C-alpha positions as CSV (number, residue, x, y, z in Angstrom):
1,M,-3.4,-2.4,-50.8
2,G,-1.7,-3.0,-54.2
3,T,-3.5,-2.9,-57.5
4,T,-3.9,-6.7,-57.6
5,E,-5.3,-6.8,-54.1
6,A,-7.7,-3.9,-55.0
7,L,-8.8,-5.6,-58.2
8,E,-9.4,-9.0,-56.2
9,Q,-11.5,-7.0,-53.7
10,E,-13.6,-5.5,-56.5
11,L,-14.0,-8.9,-58.1
12,K,-15.2,-10.4,-54.8
13,E,-17.8,-7.6,-54.6
14,L,-18.7,-8.1,-58.2
15,I,-19.3,-11.8,-57.6
16,I,-21.4,-11.2,-54.7
17,D,-23.5,-8.5,-56.4
18,A,-23.8,-10.3,-59.8
19,L,-24.8,-13.6,-58.2
20,A,-26.9,-12.1,-55.4
21,L,-24.9,-14.0,-52.8
22,E,-26.5,-12.3,-49.7
23,D,-25.0,-14.5,-47.0
24,I,-21.3,-13.9,-47.8
25,T,-19.0,-10.9,-47.4
26,P,-16.0,-10.1,-49.7
27,G,-13.7,-10.8,-46.7
28,E,-15.1,-14.4,-46.6
29,I,-13.9,-15.1,-50.1
30,D,-10.4,-16.6,-50.2
31,S,-8.6,-15.3,-53.4
32,E,-7.0,-18.6,-54.0
33,A,-10.0,-20.8,-53.2
34,A,-12.0,-22.6,-55.9
35,L,-15.1,-20.7,-57.1
36,F,-16.8,-23.8,-58.5
37,V,-17.7,-27.2,-56.9
38,E,-15.7,-26.6,-53.7
39,G,-15.0,-23.2,-52.4
40,L,-18.0,-21.0,-53.2
41,G,-19.8,-23.9,-54.9
42,L,-20.8,-21.9,-58.1
43,D,-22.4,-23.7,-61.0
44,S,-22.5,-23.1,-64.8
45,I,-25.5,-20.7,-64.6
46,D,-23.3,-18.6,-62.1
47,A,-20.4,-18.8,-64.6
48,L,-22.5,-17.3,-67.4
49,E,-23.8,-14.4,-65.1
50,L,-20.4,-13.8,-63.9
51,A,-18.9,-13.8,-67.4
52,M,-21.4,-11.2,-68.5
53,A,-20.8,-9.0,-65.5
54,L,-17.0,-9.2,-66.1
55,E,-17.4,-8.3,-69.8
56,E,-19.7,-5.4,-69.0
57,R,-17.6,-3.9,-66.0
58,Y,-14.1,-4.5,-67.4
59,E,-14.7,-4.8,-71.1
60,V,-12.9,-8.2,-71.3
61,K,-14.1,-10.9,-73.7
62,I,-14.5,-14.4,-72.3
63,G,-14.1,-16.9,-75.1
64,D,-15.8,-20.3,-75.7
65,D,-12.7,-22.4,-74.8
66,P,-13.9,-24.6,-71.8
67,E,-10.3,-25.3,-70.7
68,M,-9.3,-21.8,-70.8
69,N,-12.4,-20.7,-69.1
70,Q,-11.9,-23.4,-66.3
71,R,-8.5,-21.8,-65.7
72,I,-9.8,-18.2,-65.7
73,F,-12.7,-19.0,-63.3
74,A,-10.6,-21.2,-61.0
75,S,-10.2,-18.5,-58.4
76,V,-10.6,-14.8,-57.6
77,R,-6.8,-14.6,-58.1
78,N,-7.0,-16.1,-61.7
79,L,-9.9,-13.9,-62.5
80,A,-7.8,-10.8,-61.4
81,A,-4.8,-11.9,-63.6
82,F,-7.2,-12.4,-66.6
83,V,-8.8,-9.0,-66.1
84,E,-5.5,-7.2,-65.7
85,E,-4.1,-8.8,-68.9
86,N,-7.2,-8.3,-71.1
87,R,-8.9,-5.2,-70.1
88,V,-9.2,-2.4,-72.6
């Protein structure tokens, strides 16, 4: 498993833990599937909780730009790319 795949796995586990998704496993989350609306069906409250968990665990800063955040949170793969580029 490469670094990106390992990070994607970590992020899937973080999503499940941070959002208390008890009926889903990391293996069931597609790295390229949408996190919001379709896909996992997360909402804006979930986004805030997930952003806080990402900032705490990876020391990345999620800004207030809605368009940028929409791209960052589009999928696990996008989240992994953002964390890789921005972690301290």
